[in-house]
C-alpha positions in Angstrom: 27.6 18.9 -32.8 28.9 15.3 -32.7 27.4 12.8 -35.1 25.4 10.0 -33.3 26.5 6.4 -33.6 24.0 4.5 -35.8 21.2 2.7 -34.0 21.8 -0.8 -32.8 20.4 -3.8 -34.7 18.1 -6.3 -33.1 20.6 -9.0 -32.1 23.3 -6.5 -31.0 20.8 -4.6 -28.8 19.4 -7.7 -27.2 22.9 -9.2 -26.5 24.1 -5.9 -25.0 21.0 -5.8 -22.8 21.5 -9.4 -21.7 25.1 -8.7 -20.9 23.9 -5.9 -18.5 20.8 -7.7 -17.2 21.4 -6.8 -13.5 23.2 -3.5 -14.2 21.2 -0.4 -13.0 24.2 1.9 -13.6 25.0 3.8 -16.7 22.9 4.5 -19.8 21.1 2.6 -22.5 20.1 3.9 -25.9 16.6 3.9 -27.4 17.5 1.2 -29.9 18.8 -1.1 -27.1 15.7 -0.4 -25.1 13.0 -0.9 -27.7 14.6 -3.9 -29.4 15.0 -5.6 -26.0 11.4 -4.7 -24.9 10.2 -6.3 -28.2 12.2 -9.4 -27.5 10.8 -9.7 -23.9 7.2 -8.8 -24.8 6.9 -11.7 -27.3 7.2 -14.4 -24.6 5.3 -12.2 -22.1 2.3 -12.1 -24.4 2.5 -15.8 -25.2 2.4 -16.5 -21.4 -0.4 -14.0 -21.0 -2.5 -15.8 -23.7 -1.7 -19.2 -22.1 -2.7 -17.7 -18.7 -6.1 -16.6 -20.1 -6.7 -20.2 -21.2 -5.7 -21.8 -17.9 -8.7 -23.5 -16.4 -7.3 -24.0 -12.9 -5.6 -21.9 -10.3 -2.1 -23.5 -10.3 -1.3 -22.9 -14.0 -2.8 -19.4 -13.7 -0.5 -18.5 -10.8 2.5 -20.1 -12.6 1.8 -18.2 -15.8 1.3 -15.0 -13.8 4.6 -15.4 -12.0 6.5 -16.2 -15.2 5.1 -13.2 -17.0 5.9 -11.0 -14.0 9.5 -12.4 -13.9 10.0 -11.6 -17.6 8.7 -8.0 -17.1 10.7 -7.4 -13.9 13.9 -8.5 -15.7 13.6 -5.4 -17.8 13.6 -3.0 -14.8 17.4 -2.4 -15.0 17.1 -1.6 -18.7 14.2 0.8 -17.9 16.4 2.5 -15.3 19.3 2.8 -17.7 17.0 4.3 -20.4 15.8 6.9 -18.0 19.5 7.6 -17.1 20.2 8.2 -20.8 17.6 11.0 -20.8 19.1 12.5 -17.7 16.4 11.3 -15.3 16.6 9.2 -12.1 15.5 5.6 -12.3 13.2 6.1 -9.3 10.0 6.2 -11.4 10.8 2.8 -13.0 11.4 1.4 -9.5 8.1 2.7 -8.3 6.3 1.3 -11.3 7.9 -2.1 -10.7 6.7 -2.0 -7.0 3.2 -1.1 -8.2 3.3 -4.0 -10.7 4.4 -6.4 -7.9 1.5 -5.2 -5.8 -0.9 -5.7 -8.7 0.4 -9.2 -9.4 0.1 -10.3 -5.8 -3.4 -8.9 -5.5 -4.4 -10.6 -8.7 -3.1 -14.0 -7.4 -4.9 -13.5 -4.1 -8.2 -12.6 -5.8 -8.0 -15.6 -8.1 -7.3 -17.9 -5.2 -10.2 -16.5 -3.2 -12.7 -16.8 -6.0 -11.5 -20.2 -7.2 -12.7 -21.9 -4.0 -15.8 -19.8 -3.5 -17.1 -17.8 -6.4 -19.4 -15.9 -4.1 -16.3 -14.5 -2.3 -16.2 -11.9 -5.1 -19.1 -10.2 -3.5 -17.3 -10.0 -0.2 -13.7 -9.5 0.6 -12.5 -10.5 -2.8 -14.7 -7.8 -4.3 -13.1 -5.2 -2.0 -9.6 -6.4 -3.1 -10.7 -6.3 -6.7 -11.7 -2.6 -6.3 -8.3 -1.8 -4.7 -6.7 -3.8 -7.6 -8.5 -1.6 -10.0 -7.0 1.5 -8.4 -3.6 0.0 -8.3 -3.9 -0.9 -12.0 -4.9 2.7 -12.8 -1.9 4.1 -11.0 0.3 1.6 -12.9 -1.3 2.6 -16.2 -0.5 6.3 -15.5 3.1 5.5 -14.5 3.7 3.5 -17.7 2.3 6.2 -19.9 4.7 8.7 -18.2 7.6 6.2 -18.6 6.8 5.6 -22.2 7.0 9.4 -22.9 10.4 9.5 -21.2 11.7 6.3 -22.9 10.9 7.8 -26.3 13.0 10.9 -25.8 16.4 11.2 -27.4 19.6 10.5 -25.5 21.1 13.4 -23.6 24.3 14.4 -25.4 27.6 14.2 -23.6 28.2 12.9 -20.1 25.6 13.3 -17.4 25.6 12.2 -13.8 25.0 8.6 -15.0 27.9 8.3 -17.4 28.9 9.1 -21.0 26.4 9.0 -23.8 26.4 5.7 -25.7 24.9 7.6 -28.7 26.9 10.8 -28.8 30.4 9.7 -27.6 32.3 12.7 -29.0 29.9 15.4 -27.8 31.7 18.2 -26.0 
């Protein structure tokens, strides 16, 4: 069996991922994936904390959209990581779509309740219930994705390209 290439360090992994920001083809190793996810989650959580402190709707919407943009920038990396385990990237695309629906619903509910707090007991409340179901679906999808992302690279070449971890595997 071929020897794996050592894992990537933090700066190398993030640089490699940034160079392939829009690339949904090929494969990405676990080290590239997890280091890059760490690098993107730090600003994501800072924005999330700022959003929780926002006292009006405009900063709240801006912070939500910025956080969403940071998360959605990782979708090509998520797809490449699934490719490295021999899976299609469809599940990551579905999760991204569910996330977008969740983000839009959240913004709509905040806008509705901002002007009329009692709206939460009407149509905003119905949307909030639907948002809860969408969030549950997203949570389940992310758990499944995390399990797949944690798995080792598929040795050798698969339908998505050669292994970045086991280049000499026959």
